[in-house]
C-alpha positions, 0 to 999 in steps of 0.5 A: 517518597523521597522524590515527592519531598524533593519535588515539593521543595522545588515547587515551593522555590519555583512558585516564589521565583516565578512570582518574583519574575512576574512582578519584576517584569510587570514593573519593568514594562512601565518603560517600553523599549525595543531592547528586552532589558527586563529579561536581561536583568532578571537573568543577571540577578538570578545568576548572581544569586545562584553563584552566591548561594552555590558558594555559600552552600558548599562553604557551609555544607547546607543540605539538599533541601536548601539546594533544591529550594533555592538553586533549582526552584527559586533561581530556576523559576526566577531566571528566564532562559526560555524567554531569552531564547524566544526574544533573541529569535523574535529580534531575528524575525524582525531582522534586528540582527545587531540587537539580537546579537548584542542581546545574546552576547550581553546575556551570556557575558554578564550572566557568566560574570554575574555568577562568578561575582556572586560565587566570589562574594558568597565565598567571602561572606559565608566561608567558615574561615577568613580567606587568606592569600598565601605568600610562602610559595608566591614567587612575586611576593616581596621578601619581608626581612 
């Protein structure tokens, strides 16, 4: 029964995430361009959201239901790595080598950075204690005497 309940949490989040991706892509396609910006932006936003949620879940001790709903379901349904892979290959088949390389590199760098930034802000916003920088063991801290 546990797996059925877990699957329902994932399915509910995935339904929301997939529909959000559909509408975002539909609206973004109004501007036709050779570079697949909508997918890049979706993966970046999804990475930021996943990083922020993960940090908040750890700081607040959120239960498994929230993690399954948001991280696996919503972010998994929203981000489009399979579409990204197809688009890189499609650009390569079109012999747009530079665009394919640029798209793959930007996707990797920006999404990893986005996850880091989201995690940083998630910790700042949802940490139960204010984040302080300890200077007692810092050899670069100036003496305050």
